[in-house]
N, C-alpha and C positions, 0 to 999 in steps of 0.2 A: 553369448550376447554381450555387446559393448554398452556400458553405462557411462554417462557423462554428467558432471556436476559443475555449476558455476558459482564462484565466490568473489567478493571484493578482495583486493590484495591485503587490505589492512582495515580493521574495525576498531575504533577507539570510542569509548563511552564513559561518561561519568560527570559528576558535578564539577564544574570548572574546567572541563576538557578543552574549552576554547583557548586556554592558556598554552596549550600544546600545538595549536594550529600551525604557527610559523615553523616550529621544529619539524612537524610532519611534512610541510611543504618543502623545507630545505633539503630533505632527502631526495627530492625529485627535481629541484631546480632553484635558481636564485632570483628569478624574475617571474612574477605571477600577475595574472588578471583575476580579480575577484568580482564576480557577478553577484550583487547583493540585493535582496528584496529590501526596498527602502523602509518597509514597516519594521524590520528588525535591525536596520543599520545602527541605530543608537545603542542597541543591546550588544552588538558585536564589535563596536568601534575600538574597545580596549584591546582586543586581540591583535589589532594592527598597530597599536601604539607602542608595543614592546620593542626593545632593542633586538635587532635580528639582522642576519646577513641577507635576508630575503627582501627584495624591493617589490612592493605590491601597488598596483594601480587598481582603484576601485571604480566600478561602473554600476550605477543603479539598474536594476532589472525593470523593464517597462511594462510588465504585467502579462505578456502573452508569449508562450513558447511557439513562435511562428518563424517562418523562413527569414522574414525581414529582420526580426530581432536577433536571430542566430547570426546572420551576416553582419549586423551592426556590431555585435559583441566580438565576432571574429576579426573585424577590422580594427577594433580597439586593441585586441590581443596582438595583432601583427604590429600595430603602431608602437606598442610598449615593449616589443620583443619578448612577450610572455613565453616562458618555458613550461608553465603549469597553469591550469585553469581551475579556479575555485568557484564553487557554487554555494551560496548561502541563502536559505529561505525555504519557501514551500515547494511543492512538487514541480511547478512550472519553471521556477528559477533554476532548480536542480537539473531538470531535463534540458534547459537551455545550455547550462554549463557542460553537461555530457555531450550535447550535440556540437558545441564549439570545440571541445577537446577532440572529438572524433574528426571534425572537418580539418583541423590543423595538425592532427597526429600528436597531440600533447597529453600528458598525464592529467588526471582529473581528481580533485579533492572535493568531496561532497559534505556539506554541513547542514543537515536538516534542522529547521526551527520548530518542526512539529513532528509528532509521532502518529500521524493520521493515516498513513498508508505504508505498504512494504516496498515502495518503489526505490528508496535511496540506494540500496545495495545492488540494484539490477542493471543489466546491460540492455536497457530498454528506455526509450524516450517517446513521449506522445507529442506529436506535432499538430498544432492547430492553425487555422487561418488567422489573419490579423483581426478578424471580427470575433474570434473565440470559438468557431465551429471546429469540430474534430476533422482533421485532414488525414493523418496516417500515423502508423507506428514506425519508429526508427529502431531497428534491431542493430545494436552496436557490436563490434567485434570483441569487446572486452568489458568487464565490469569496472567500476571506479577503482582508482588506485588507493584511495583512502576514503573511508566514511567515518566522520568524526561527529559524535552526538554529545552535546553538552546538555545534561538533564536540567540545568538551571533554565535554559531556553524552553524546554518542554513544559516544565512546571509553571512557567510564566504565562503560557498560552491558555485560552479557555479550555475547560475540561472536555468539552464536546469533541475536540480534535483527538484527544487520547482515546475516548470511547469509540469514535469512528474507526480509529486504528485497530482497536480490539475487534470490531466487527469484521474488518478486512482479514485480520489474523485468524479469526474463528474459522474461516473456510479452509485454512491451509492444510490441516491434517486430513479432513474429509476429502478434499480434492486430490491430494497426493495419494491417499489410500485408494481412491477410485482408479487412479492411473496405475498404481502398483498391481491392483487386482486384475485390471483389464489388459495390462501390458501396454498401455498407451505411453506416448512419448512426452518428455518434458519440453522446456522451451528451446532446447538444443536440437530437437527432432530425434533424440535418442532416449533410451530408458534412463530413469533416475537411479541413483545409487542407494544402498542401504543407509548410508550416512544422511542423505537428504530426507528419507522417510523417517528416520529416527529423530531428526531435528524438527520435522513437521509435527511429530507426536509431542515432543518437548514443548513446542509452541502452544499446543492445545492444553497440555497439563499446566503450563505456567499461567495461562489465562484463568483457568478454573481456580487455581490456588491463590492468585494474587490480584485478580482483576478488580474486584469490588473495593479492596483496600486501596489499591493504586488510584482508582477513580476518586475516592474521597481525599487522598493525599494531594492529588493534582488540583482538585477543587479548592483545597486550602493552600495551594502554591508551595507545597513542601516537597523536597527531594528526600525520598525514603528508600529503603531496600525494596519495598514492594513496587514503587514507581520505577526504580532502575530495572527490575525484572520485567515489568510490562513493556517498558520502552524497548528493551532488547528483544522481547517476543514480537512486538509490533514491527520492528525495523529489521533486525538481523534474522531471527528465526523464521519469521513469515516470509521475508525476502528470499532466503535460501530455500525454504520449503516450496514456495510457488514456482520459483524459477528452475530448481533442480529436481523437485518432486513432480510438478505438473499441475495443471488446472483441469477442472471438469465443469460441473453444472452451476455452481454458485455464481461464478463470474459471468457465465453465459446468461443466466437469469437477470443479473444486474444489468447487463448490456441491453437486454430486452426491455427492462423497466424504464430505461432512459427514453423510450419512445413515447411515454405518457407524460405530458407536461406537468401534472401535479407532483411528480417525483423529483423535479429538477431542484427543488429547494432542500432536498435531502442529500447527504454526502455519500461518497463512494462506499465507505465501509458500512454505513447504515443500510444501504440497499443490498450490499453483499450479505449482510446478516440475514435478511429475509431470503436471499438467494440460497443461503446455506440451509435454512429451515425447509425451503422447497426441495432442495437436494436430498435431505433426510427422508422426506416423504416419497420422492421419486425412486429412491434406491432401497426403500424398505428397511432403514436402519432399525435396530432394536428399540423397543419402547423406552427402556431405561436411558439409552443414549439421547433419544429425542427429548425426554423430560430434563435431562441434564443440560442440554443445549439451551432449551427455553428458560430454565432456571437461571442459567448464567446471564442470558440476555436481559432478563428481568432485573437481575441484581445490579447491572451497570447501566440500565436505561436504553438498551438497544431495541429496535423495533421487533415486535412479534406478530404483527398483523399487517394487512395491506393498508388499513387506515393509518397505521403508524408511519407509513411513508407517503401519505397524502392521497391514497386511493380509497375513498369512501364509497362502498357499494359499486365497484367497477363492473361494467357490463361484460358479458361473455365475449363480445367482440373485442373489447379492449384487452382482456386477458389473452385472447387468441393472438392479438397483435404482438404482445410481449413474447408469447411462446414461440411464435413463428420466427421472430428475430433471434431468440435464444437458440433456435434450431437451424439457423442459417447455415449454408454450406461452409465447412471449415471451422465452425464454432467448437469450443472446447467441451460442450455438453456431451458430445459423442464419445468422450473418454470415459463416461460412466459404464459400469459393467452390466447394464440392463438395456433393453431396447427402448429407444426414445422416439417419441412423436410429439408434435405440438399439442395434441389432445392430452397426452400423458402429462405434459408439463402444466397445462391448465388445471388438470385434476390435482396435481401435486401442489400447485399454488393455492388452490381452494382448500385442500386438506391442511396445509401449513397455516393458513389464515384462520380456519375453523378451530384448529388446535390452540392457537394463540388466544383467540376470543374465549375459548372454554376455560382457560387458566386465569383470565383477568378477574372474575369475581372472587376466586380463591385468593389471588394476590391482594386485592383490595380489602378483603375481609381480614387478612392477616395484619 
C-alpha cells in the first residue's frame, strides 16, 4: 500500500521570529507582496523596516477570503512584480495569500498572528462569498513554502484564541487513529504514514502536558516554554496530523453544529472540542480516555456540554439536523471504524452532553 504525507517546506517558530521574515523571503525571491491584516499591521511593521535585499509592497487585507479579494490582491502582486506572496494575520488573510500564490504560481510565506487553528501549514484554503457565507474549499497543489510563527504575536492575542486552537488540536490524534484503524484516506486520498500518526499522538500528549500552563502564560501575555510547545502543537503538529493522518467524526460534528444559529458565536476549535467528545462516545473509547479528555477540556476552559456552545436544551429535531449534516455524503465521519447513522450520532451527542453535565458538580465542588 502507498502512503502519502503533506508538509510545509519550512517551519520557523519562536519569540522574535519576525526578525527572520525577510531573510526567509529572500531565499525565494527579491520582490514580495505582503497581504496583512490591518489589526496586526502595527505589530509587524518592524519586520519590514529592516535593511534587506527584498522589496516588499504591503496591501491591507479587506476582511474576506473571497474571489474578489483574491483577484484584487493578485492584481496588486502583478503590478509590483511580486515573486513571493506573504500572508500575515488570521485564517482568512492567510487563505487569501495561499490562493493568490496558487493563482500566480508563486511561493507563499505564511505568518499567523493567532494559534487558533491548524490551518496555516495546510494546502487548503476556505473561500467565502463577499458577504461571508461559505462558498467552497480550494485544495492547493502544495503546502506553504514557509510558515513563520512569532510567539510574541500569539502571546499578545486574547487567550481564547489559543484555547480554541487547543480544541482543534485535541481532535487530531483521535481522528488520525480512526483513519489508521479503519484504513481510511487522509487529505491526499491515500493512506497516512506512520510519521503522521506518531506526530498526531505527540500533539495530544503535548496538550495534556502543557495546555493548562500555556493557557495561563498566554493570559499573562508571557512567552514561555509551555506556550512555545502548545503553539507548535496547535499549528504544526495538528496541521500535519489532520492533513497527513486524516479526519473523522469530530470535524463532521462541528460542521453539523454550524447549522444551529446559537453556535455561531463560538469558535471553530470550541465546537470541534465537543465534536471530539461526541466522537469518543460514538466509537466507544475506554472510560479512562474519556475522563482524561474531559479533564483536559475543563482545565483549559473548553466546552464539555451542549450548553457550553450555546445549545440549552436543544430539541431532538435540532440534534437530528446536526447529525444528518454530520452524516452527509462524503463527510469524514464515515472514516470512523464503526457503523454510523444520524441516530447513532444523536445518541453520542446526548451521551457526551450528559457526561459533561455529570462532571460539573464535581468540578465546582473542587
